[in-house]
PASEVO-895928 format. One record per residue (C-alpha): y negated, x negated, z; residue in three letters. Coordinates in steps of 0.5 Angstrom, whole numbers, plus 500, padded with zeros to 3 digits. Each point is the difference from the previous one (the first is absolute). Last residue first. Layout:
BEGIN
<r><v>Y</v><u>X</u><w>Z</w><rest>ALA</rest></r>
...
! end
This chain:
BEGIN
<r><v>481</v><u>542</u><w>497</w><rest>ALA</rest></r>
<r><v>508</v><u>500</u><w>501</w><rest>GLY</rest></r>
<r><v>500</v><u>492</u><w>500</w><rest>ILE</rest></r>
<r><v>494</v><u>496</u><w>500</w><rest>THR</rest></r>
<r><v>500</v><u>493</u><w>496</w><rest>ILE</rest></r>
<r><v>495</v><u>495</u><w>504</w><rest>ILE</rest></r>
<r><v>499</v><u>494</u><w>496</w><rest>ILE</rest></r>
<r><v>499</v><u>493</u><w>504</w><rest>PRO</rest></r>
<r><v>495</v><u>497</u><w>498</w><rest>GLU</rest></r>
<r><v>499</v><u>493</u><w>495</w><rest>THR</rest></r>
<r><v>507</v><u>502</u><w>497</w><rest>LEU</rest></r>
<r><v>503</v><u>495</u><w>495</w><rest>ILE</rest></r>
<r><v>505</v><u>500</u><w>495</w><rest>ASP</rest></r>
<r><v>499</v><u>507</u><w>499</w><rest>PRO</rest></r>
<r><v>505</v><u>505</u><w>502</w><rest>TYR</rest></r>
<r><v>505</v><u>505</u><w>495</w><rest>PHE</rest></r>
<r><v>501</v><u>495</u><w>495</w><rest>LYS</rest></r>
<r><v>503</v><u>505</u><w>495</w><rest>GLN</rest></r>
<r><v>507</v><u>499</u><w>497</w><rest>ARG</rest></r>
<r><v>503</v><u>499</u><w>507</w><rest>PRO</rest></r>
<r><v>501</v><u>492</u><w>502</w><rest>LEU</rest></r>
<r><v>507</v><u>497</u><w>501</w><rest>ILE</rest></r>
<r><v>502</v><u>501</u><w>492</w><rest>SER</rest></r>
<r><v>508</v><u>500</u><w>498</w><rest>TRP</rest></r>
<r><v>501</v><u>507</u><w>499</w><rest>HIS</rest></r>
<r><v>493</v><u>499</u><w>496</w><rest>GLY</rest></r>
<r><v>502</v><u>498</u><w>494</w><rest>ARG</rest></r>
<r><v>506</v><u>505</u><w>499</w><rest>ILE</rest></r>
<r><v>496</v><u>506</u><w>502</w><rest>ALA</rest></r>
<r><v>495</v><u>498</u><w>496</w><rest>ASP</rest></r>
<r><v>505</v><u>499</u><w>494</w><rest>ALA</rest></r>
<r><v>503</v><u>507</u><w>501</w><rest>CYS</rest></r>
<r><v>493</v><u>504</u><w>500</w><rest>THR</rest></r>
<r><v>499</v><u>497</u><w>493</w><rest>LYS</rest></r>
<r><v>506</v><u>501</u><w>497</w><rest>VAL</rest></r>
<r><v>500</v><u>507</u><w>502</w><rest>ASP</rest></r>
<r><v>507</v><u>503</u><w>500</w><rest>ALA</rest></r>
<r><v>501</v><u>500</u><w>508</w><rest>ILE</rest></r>
<r><v>506</v><u>502</u><w>504</w><rest>SER</rest></r>
<r><v>502</v><u>492</u><w>498</w><rest>SER</rest></r>
<r><v>505</v><u>495</u><w>498</w><rest>PHE</rest></r>
<r><v>498</v><u>492</u><w>501</w><rest>TYR</rest></r>
<r><v>503</v><u>494</u><w>496</w><rest>TYR</rest></r>
<r><v>497</v><u>493</u><w>501</w><rest>HIS</rest></r>
<r><v>498</v><u>494</u><w>495</w><rest>THR</rest></r>
<r><v>497</v><u>494</u><w>502</w><rest>GLN</rest></r>
<r><v>498</v><u>494</u><w>496</w><rest>THR</rest></r>
<r><v>496</v><u>493</u><w>502</w><rest>THR</rest></r>
<r><v>496</v><u>496</u><w>498</w><rest>THR</rest></r>
<r><v>497</v><u>493</u><w>501</w><rest>LYS</rest></r>
<r><v>494</v><u>498</u><w>496</w><rest>GLY</rest></r>
<r><v>499</v><u>495</u><w>505</w><rest>THR</rest></r>
<r><v>491</v><u>502</u><w>501</w><rest>ASN</rest></r>
<r><v>501</v><u>507</u><w>497</w><rest>VAL</rest></r>
<r><v>507</v><u>502</u><w>504</w><rest>ASN</rest></r>
<r><v>502</v><u>505</u><w>496</w><rest>GLU</rest></r>
<r><v>503</v><u>506</u><w>502</w><rest>THR</rest></r>
<r><v>504</v><u>506</u><w>497</w><rest>HIS</rest></r>
<r><v>502</v><u>506</u><w>504</w><rest>LEU</rest></r>
<r><v>505</v><u>505</u><w>496</w><rest>THR</rest></r>
<r><v>502</v><u>508</u><w>503</w><rest>TYR</rest></r>
<r><v>505</v><u>504</u><w>496</w><rest>TYR</rest></r>
<r><v>498</v><u>507</u><w>502</w><rest>ILE</rest></r>
<r><v>506</v><u>506</u><w>501</w><rest>LEU</rest></r>
<r><v>498</v><u>507</u><w>501</w><rest>SER</rest></r>
<r><v>501</v><u>507</u><w>502</w><rest>LYS</rest></r>
<r><v>505</v><u>500</u><w>506</w><rest>LEU</rest></r>
<r><v>499</v><u>504</u><w>505</w><rest>GLY</rest></r>
<r><v>506</v><u>499</u><w>504</w><rest>LYS</rest></r>
<r><v>504</v><u>494</u><w>497</w><rest>TRP</rest></r>
<r><v>508</v><u>503</u><w>499</w><rest>THR</rest></r>
<r><v>498</v><u>504</u><w>494</w><rest>LYS</rest></r>
<r><v>497</v><u>495</u><w>495</w><rest>ALA</rest></r>
<r><v>505</v><u>494</u><w>503</w><rest>GLN</rest></r>
<r><v>505</v><u>502</u><w>493</w><rest>LEU</rest></r>
<r><v>493</v><u>498</u><w>497</w><rest>LEU</rest></r>
<r><v>499</v><u>504</u><w>493</w><rest>TRP</rest></r>
<r><v>495</v><u>504</u><w>503</w><rest>SER</rest></r>
<r><v>495</v><u>495</u><w>502</w><rest>VAL</rest></r>
<r><v>495</v><u>500</u><w>495</w><rest>ASN</rest></r>
<r><v>494</v><u>500</u><w>503</w><rest>LYS</rest></r>
<r><v>498</v><u>493</u><w>498</w><rest>THR</rest></r>
<r><v>496</v><u>495</u><w>503</w><rest>LEU</rest></r>
<r><v>498</v><u>493</u><w>498</w><rest>TYR</rest></r>
<r><v>495</v><u>496</u><w>505</w><rest>TYR</rest></r>
<r><v>497</v><u>494</u><w>498</w><rest>LYS</rest></r>
<r><v>496</v><u>495</u><w>505</w><rest>ARG</rest></r>
<r><v>497</v><u>494</u><w>497</w><rest>VAL</rest></r>
<r><v>498</v><u>494</u><w>506</w><rest>GLU</rest></r>
<r><v>496</v><u>494</u><w>499</w><rest>ILE</rest></r>
<r><v>500</v><u>495</u><w>505</w><rest>CYS</rest></r>
<r><v>496</v><u>496</u><w>504</w><rest>ASN</rest></r>
<r><v>497</v><u>505</u><w>506</w><rest>HIS</rest></r>
<r><v>502</v><u>507</u><w>496</w><rest>LYS</rest></r>
<r><v>497</v><u>501</u><w>494</w><rest>LYS</rest></r>
<r><v>502</v><u>508</u><w>497</w><rest>GLU</rest></r>
<r><v>504</v><u>503</u><w>493</w><rest>LYS</rest></r>
<r><v>502</v><u>506</u><w>502</w><rest>VAL</rest></r>
<r><v>505</v><u>504</u><w>493</w><rest>GLU</rest></r>
<r><v>502</v><u>507</u><w>500</w><rest>LEU</rest></r>
<r><v>506</v><u>504</u><w>497</w><rest>TYR</rest></r>
<r><v>502</v><u>507</u><w>500</w><rest>ASN</rest></r>
<r><v>493</v><u>503</u><w>496</w><rest>ASN</rest></r>
<r><v>500</v><u>494</u><w>494</w><rest>GLY</rest></r>
<r><v>506</v><u>502</u><w>495</w><rest>GLY</rest></r>
<r><v>500</v><u>493</u><w>498</w><rest>GLU</rest></r>
<r><v>501</v><u>497</u><w>507</w><rest>LYS</rest></r>
<r><v>507</v><u>505</u><w>501</w><rest>ILE</rest></r>
<r><v>502</v><u>499</u><w>492</w><rest>GLN</rest></r>
<r><v>499</v><u>492</u><w>503</w><rest>ARG</rest></r>
<r><v>504</v><u>501</u><w>505</w><rest>LEU</rest></r>
<r><v>505</v><u>504</u><w>498</w><rest>ARG</rest></r>
<r><v>502</v><u>495</u><w>494</w><rest>LYS</rest></r>
<r><v>500</v><u>494</u><w>505</w><rest>ALA</rest></r>
<r><v>505</v><u>504</u><w>504</w><rest>THR</rest></r>
<r><v>498</v><u>503</u><w>506</w><rest>PHE</rest></r>
<r><v>507</v><u>505</u><w>501</w><rest>TYR</rest></r>
<r><v>504</v><u>494</u><w>502</w><rest>SER</rest></r>
<r><v>497</v><u>499</u><w>507</w><rest>ALA</rest></r>
<r><v>499</v><u>507</u><w>500</w><rest>VAL</rest></r>
<r><v>508</v><u>501</u><w>501</w><rest>GLU</rest></r>
<r><v>501</v><u>493</u><w>503</w><rest>ASN</rest></r>
<r><v>496</v><u>502</u><w>505</w><rest>HIS</rest></r>
<r><v>504</v><u>507</u><w>502</w><rest>PHE</rest></r>
<r><v>506</v><u>497</u><w>500</w><rest>ASP</rest></r>
<r><v>498</v><u>494</u><w>505</w><rest>PRO</rest></r>
<r><v>496</v><u>503</u><w>504</w><rest>GLN</rest></r>
<r><v>500</v><u>495</u><w>506</w><rest>ASN</rest></r>
<r><v>498</v><u>496</u><w>493</w><rest>GLY</rest></r>
<r><v>493</v><u>502</u><w>499</w><rest>LYS</rest></r>
<r><v>496</v><u>506</u><w>500</w><rest>LEU</rest></r>
<r><v>493</v><u>501</u><w>504</w><rest>ALA</rest></r>
<r><v>498</v><u>507</u><w>501</w><rest>ALA</rest></r>
<r><v>493</v><u>504</u><w>498</w><rest>VAL</rest></r>
<r><v>501</v><u>507</u><w>504</w><rest>TYR</rest></r>
<r><v>497</v><u>506</u><w>500</w><rest>ASP</rest></r>
<r><v>499</v><u>505</u><w>507</w><rest>GLY</rest></r>
<r><v>501</v><u>508</u><w>501</w><rest>LYS</rest></r>
<r><v>504</v><u>497</u><w>506</w><rest>GLN</rest></r>
<r><v>507</v><u>503</u><w>497</w><rest>ASP</rest></r>
<r><v>498</v><u>494</u><w>495</w><rest>VAL</rest></r>
<r><v>499</v><u>494</u><w>505</w><rest>ILE</rest></r>
<r><v>506</v><u>502</u><w>503</w><rest>ALA</rest></r>
<r><v>503</v><u>500</u><w>494</w><rest>ALA</rest></r>
<r><v>499</v><u>494</u><w>498</w><rest>VAL</rest></r>
<r><v>502</v><u>496</u><w>506</w><rest>THR</rest></r>
<r><v>507</v><u>504</u><w>500</w><rest>ALA</rest></r>
<r><v>501</v><u>497</u><w>493</w><rest>ILE</rest></r>
<r><v>498</v><u>493</u><w>502</w><rest>GLN</rest></r>
<r><v>495</v><u>495</u><w>497</w><rest>THR</rest></r>
<r><v>498</v><u>498</u><w>507</w><rest>ASN</rest></r>
<r><v>503</v><u>493</u><w>499</w><rest>LEU</rest></r>
<r><v>497</v><u>499</u><w>494</w><rest>ALA</rest></r>
<r><v>492</v><u>501</u><w>501</w><rest>ASP</rest></r>
<r><v>496</v><u>506</u><w>502</w><rest>PHE</rest></r>
<r><v>494</v><u>505</u><w>498</w><rest>SER</rest></r>
<r><v>499</v><u>506</u><w>503</w><rest>VAL</rest></r>
<r><v>495</v><u>505</u><w>495</w><rest>ILE</rest></r>
<r><v>496</v><u>506</u><w>504</w><rest>SER</rest></r>
<r><v>498</v><u>507</u><w>498</w><rest>GLY</rest></r>
<r><v>504</v><u>503</u><w>506</w><rest>ARG</rest></r>
<r><v>505</v><u>495</u><w>503</w><rest>LEU</rest></r>
<r><v>499</v><u>502</u><w>507</w><rest>ASP</rest></r>
<r><v>504</v><u>495</u><w>505</w><rest>MET</rest></r>
<r><v>506</v><u>502</u><w>504</w><rest>LEU</rest></r>
<r><v>505</v><u>499</u><w>495</w><rest>ARG</rest></r>
<r><v>496</v><u>493</u><w>497</w><rest>LEU</rest></r>
<r><v>502</v><u>498</u><w>508</w><rest>ILE</rest></r>
<r><v>507</v><u>501</u><w>500</w><rest>GLU</rest></r>
<r><v>501</v><u>497</u><w>492</w><rest>GLN</rest></r>
<r><v>497</v><u>494</u><w>502</w><rest>ALA</rest></r>
<r><v>504</v><u>498</u><w>507</w><rest>VAL</rest></r>
<r><v>507</v><u>502</u><w>495</w><rest>PRO</rest></r>
<r><v>498</v><u>495</u><w>495</w><rest>ILE</rest></r>
<r><v>497</v><u>495</u><w>505</w><rest>GLU</rest></r>
<r><v>506</v><u>497</u><w>504</w><rest>ASN</rest></r>
<r><v>504</v><u>502</u><w>505</w><rest>THR</rest></r>
<r><v>504</v><u>496</u><w>506</w><rest>LYS</rest></r>
<r><v>495</v><u>496</u><w>502</w><rest>ASP</rest></r>
<r><v>495</v><u>506</u><w>501</w><rest>GLY</rest></r>
<r><v>494</v><u>500</u><w>494</w><rest>ILE</rest></r>
<r><v>493</v><u>500</u><w>504</w><rest>ALA</rest></r>
<r><v>496</v><u>505</u><w>497</w><rest>LYS</rest></r>
<r><v>492</v><u>499</u><w>498</w><rest>SER</rest></r>
<r><v>498</v><u>507</u><w>497</w><rest>GLU</rest></r>
<r><v>493</v><u>502</u><w>498</w><rest>LEU</rest></r>
<r><v>497</v><u>493</u><w>498</w><rest>CYS</rest></r>
<r><v>493</v><u>501</u><w>498</w><rest>ILE</rest></r>
<r><v>496</v><u>498</u><w>494</w><rest>GLY</rest></r>
<r><v>498</v><u>507</u><w>497</w><rest>ASP</rest></r>
<r><v>503</v><u>500</u><w>493</w><rest>THR</rest></r>
<r><v>505</v><u>496</u><w>502</w><rest>ARG</rest></r>
<r><v>503</v><u>503</u><w>505</w><rest>ASP</rest></r>
<r><v>506</v><u>496</u><w>503</w><rest>TYR</rest></r>
<r><v>507</v><u>501</u><w>502</w><rest>VAL</rest></r>
<r><v>502</v><u>495</u><w>504</w><rest>HIS</rest></r>
<r><v>508</v><u>498</u><w>502</w><rest>LEU</rest></r>
<r><v>500</v><u>494</u><w>505</w><rest>THR</rest></r>
<r><v>505</v><u>495</u><w>500</w><rest>GLN</rest></r>
<r><v>501</v><u>494</u><w>506</w><rest>LEU</rest></r>
<r><v>505</v><u>496</u><w>496</w><rest>GLN</rest></r>
<r><v>508</v><u>499</u><w>503</w><rest>ARG</rest></r>
<r><v>501</v><u>493</u><w>502</w><rest>ILE</rest></r>
<r><v>500</v><u>493</u><w>496</w><rest>GLU</rest></r>
<r><v>503</v><u>494</u><w>504</w><rest>ARG</rest></r>
<r><v>495</v><u>493</u><w>498</w><rest>GLU</rest></r>
<r><v>497</v><u>500</u><w>507</w><rest>THR</rest></r>
<r><v>493</v><u>499</u><w>503</w><rest>ASP</rest></r>
<r><v>500</v><u>509</u><w>501</w><rest>THR</rest></r>
<r><v>506</v><u>502</u><w>497</w><rest>LEU</rest></r>
<r><v>499</v><u>503</u><w>494</w><rest>ARG</rest></r>
<r><v>498</v><u>505</u><w>496</w><rest>GLY</rest></r>
<r><v>494</v><u>503</u><w>503</w><rest>THR</rest></r>
<r><v>495</v><u>495</u><w>498</w><rest>GLY</rest></r>
<r><v>496</v><u>504</u><w>496</w><rest>ARG</rest></r>
<r><v>501</v><u>508</u><w>501</w><rest>SER</rest></r>
<r><v>506</v><u>503</u><w>495</w><rest>ALA</rest></r>
<r><v>495</v><u>506</u><w>495</w><rest>LYS</rest></r>
<r><v>503</v><u>506</u><w>497</w><rest>GLY</rest></r>
<r><v>495</v><u>504</u><w>495</w><rest>ASP</rest></r>
<r><v>498</v><u>507</u><w>499</w><rest>VAL</rest></r>
<r><v>494</v><u>501</u><w>496</w><rest>CYS</rest></r>
<r><v>497</v><u>506</u><w>500</w><rest>TYR</rest></r>
<r><v>495</v><u>502</u><w>495</w><rest>GLN</rest></r>
<r><v>495</v><u>507</u><w>500</w><rest>LYS</rest></r>
<r><v>497</v><u>501</u><w>494</w><rest>THR</rest></r>
<r><v>492</v><u>500</u><w>501</w><rest>LEU</rest></r>
<r><v>496</v><u>505</u><w>500</w><rest>ASP</rest></r>
<r><v>496</v><u>498</u><w>507</w><rest>GLU</rest></r>
<r><v>495</v><u>495</u><w>497</w><rest>ASP</rest></r>
<r><v>496</v><u>496</u><w>506</w><rest>ILE</rest></r>
<r><v>493</v><u>500</u><w>502</w><rest>HIS</rest></r>
<r><v>502</v><u>496</u><w>506</w><rest>PHE</rest></r>
<r><v>498</v><u>506</u><w>505</w><rest>ALA</rest></r>
<r><v>504</v><u>505</u><w>495</w><rest>ARG</rest></r>
<r><v>506</v><u>496</u><w>501</w><rest>LYS</rest></r>
<r><v>500</v><u>500</u><w>507</w><rest>ILE</rest></r>
<r><v>498</v><u>507</u><w>500</w><rest>VAL</rest></r>
<r><v>506</v><u>502</u><w>496</w><rest>LYS</rest></r>
<r><v>505</v><u>495</u><w>503</w><rest>ILE</rest></r>
<r><v>498</v><u>504</u><w>507</w><rest>ASN</rest></r>
<r><v>508</v><u>502</u><w>502</w><rest>ASP</rest></r>
<r><v>503</v><u>495</u><w>495</w><rest>LEU</rest></r>
<r><v>496</v><u>495</u><w>505</w><rest>LEU</rest></r>
<r><v>501</v><u>503</u><w>506</w><rest>PHE</rest></r>
<r><v>508</v><u>500</u><w>498</w><rest>THR</rest></r>
<r><v>500</v><u>494</u><w>499</w><rest>VAL</rest></r>
<r><v>497</v><u>497</u><w>506</w><rest>THR</rest></r>
<r><v>504</v><u>504</u><w>504</w><rest>ALA</rest></r>
<r><v>507</v><u>498</u><w>497</w><rest>LYS</rest></r>
<r><v>498</v><u>493</u><w>500</w><rest>GLN</rest></r>
<r><v>498</v><u>501</u><w>507</w><rest>LEU</rest></r>
<r><v>506</v><u>503</u><w>503</w><rest>MET</rest></r>
<r><v>504</v><u>495</u><w>497</w><rest>ASN</rest></r>
<r><v>496</v><u>494</u><w>503</w><rest>SER</rest></r>
<r><v>501</v><u>503</u><w>506</w><rest>ASP</rest></r>
<r><v>494</v><u>499</u><w>505</w><rest>VAL</rest></r>
<r><v>502</v><u>496</u><w>505</w><rest>ILE</rest></r>
<r><v>498</v><u>493</u><w>498</w><rest>SER</rest></r>
<r><v>494</v><u>502</u><w>496</w><rest>LEU</rest></r>
<r><v>496</v><u>501</u><w>507</w><rest>VAL</rest></r>
<r><v>503</v><u>494</u><w>503</w><rest>ARG</rest></r>
<r><v>497</v><u>496</u><w>494</w><rest>ARG</rest></r>
<r><v>494</v><u>503</u><w>500</w><rest>PHE</rest></r>
<r><v>499</v><u>498</u><w>506</w><rest>THR</rest></r>
<r><v>501</v><u>494</u><w>499</w><rest>ASP</rest></r>
<r><v>495</v><u>499</u><w>494</w><rest>HIS</rest></r>
<r><v>494</v><u>503</u><w>505</w><rest>SER</rest></r>
<r><v>498</v><u>506</u><w>500</w><rest>PRO</rest></r>
<r><v>492</v><u>501</u><w>498</w><rest>ALA</rest></r>
<r><v>496</v><u>501</u><w>505</w><rest>GLY</rest></r>
<r><v>500</v><u>504</u><w>508</w><rest>HIS</rest></r>
<r><v>498</v><u>507</u><w>498</w><rest>LYS</rest></r>
<r><v>502</v><u>501</u><w>493</w><rest>ILE</rest></r>
<r><v>498</v><u>507</u><w>499</w><rest>ARG</rest></r>
<r><v>506</v><u>501</u><w>494</w><rest>PHE</rest></r>
<r><v>495</v><u>502</u><w>493</w><rest>HIS</rest></r>
<r><v>493</v><u>498</u><w>502</w><rest>LYS</rest></r>
<r><v>503</v><u>494</u><w>504</w><rest>ASP</rest></r>
<r><v>504</v><u>498</u><w>494</w><rest>LEU</rest></r>
<r><v>494</v><u>499</u><w>495</w><rest>TRP</rest></r>
<r><v>497</v><u>495</u><w>506</w><rest>ALA</rest></r>
<r><v>506</v><u>496</u><w>502</w><rest>ASN</rest></r>
<r><v>501</v><u>499</u><w>491</w><rest>ARG</rest></r>
<r><v>501</v><u>493</u><w>500</w><rest>VAL</rest></r>
<r><v>503</v><u>499</u><w>507</w><rest>LEU</rest></r>
<r><v>505</v><u>506</u><w>498</w><rest>ALA</rest></r>
<r><v>501</v><u>496</u><w>494</w><rest>PHE</rest></r>
<r><v>502</v><u>494</u><w>503</w><rest>ASP</rest></r>
<r><v>504</v><u>504</u><w>504</w><rest>ALA</rest></r>
<r><v>504</v><u>502</u><w>494</w><rest>ILE</rest></r>
<r><v>500</v><u>494</u><w>497</w><rest>ASP</rest></r>
<r><v>503</v><u>496</u><w>507</w><rest>ILE</rest></r>
<r><v>506</v><u>506</u><w>498</w><rest>ILE</rest></r>
<r><v>502</v><u>497</u><w>494</w><rest>SER</rest></r>
<r><v>498</v><u>502</u><w>492</w><rest>GLU</rest></r>
<r><v>495</v><u>504</u><w>502</w><rest>ALA</rest></r>
<r><v>497</v><u>503</u><w>493</w><rest>GLY</rest></r>
<r><v>496</v><u>506</u><w>503</w><rest>SER</rest></r>
<r><v>508</v><u>502</u><w>502</w><rest>MET</rest></r>
! end
């Protein structure tokens, strides 16, 4: 909060903004020390704090957006991804490998909020955890994106049952489906899609010392798939390539990925694919430097 990354940062903020805080909290004995903040925060249940914070933001996100003049009409995108905590795969000061501490995150890319962070137990994995969370969410008017690990029939069904759309990565963990899709996108078909225009998108951008060219080919022809009825809501297949050229060394790399989706618009699918790995929300919520605290009145 307020850009603080440690207890000391929080105490420093309180000290610098003591006069402003006193107007709202009436601090009789001055700004609390970092030890006081540590004691108080140590007794707060982190899961409850997470849920309370997310609930507050979701309940008041429209008010917050209006305060910062942010577009409210963007389609929601929820990114489902599991992460392993750094340094948890080995016992301290040994080479002995142990199970990593893993957490499943559901990230609201549109508003820049982590809606859910759930630890994955020793006797399970992130797949059933993701399905459990998605079945409890209202996904109307939203897109859910996920990597190949969560490309599961039950996961897709949970999203569609909750009235959401999906963009799913397709790799070797679904070998039959992957092979069917890979064999479909021949050079001839890619050329036909590109010449057709409506289902092809190319994006070129410079990033650091590299030039990245992203190409998206989408087909709505899915009826021939043996897997067509297995995956609920399936409407399109996407062939995606990322070509990167280092302008200093001239080295080039090309990556190819396959996706399938309940959406048949190439621009929407491309935005979801590109946005799944993004850390920041689509629009920057907050100015880099706040010279004065911004007051947002809730419920006024």
